[in-house]
N, C-alpha and C positions, 0 to 999 in steps of 0.2 A: 522468517520475519526479521531475524536479527540483522539482515543485510539491507533492509528497507530504510532509506534515509528519510523518505517522506512521500507525500502525495501532492501533486500540483495539477489542478484541473482534472483531466482524464488520464494523466500520466502517473505512473509509480516510479519513483526515483530510487534506483538500486545501485549502490557503489558509484554514484555520479552519473549513471546512464538513465535516460528517460525511456520508460517502457510504456507504450500505450495500453490502457485498460478499457475494455468495452463497457458501455453503460450497464449492460446486463450483469457484469462481474464486479463492478465498482462497489456496490453495496456490500457484497460478500467480502471483498477485500478489506473494506473499511472496518467491518465488524471483526474480522480476524485480527487486524492490526490493533484495534482498540483492546481486544481480549489479550493479545500478547503483551501490550504495554502495561495493562493493569496487573498482569501476573509478575512482571519483572521488576 
């Protein structure tokens, strides 16, 4: 998660690259990202 720059629409931005995220996985990704940010 430390390499994730952000989320834009259905894309995850990692080191400046846009990686598409399926709708099925987006909720899980968002939850993990929020958890990571709250811990750090």
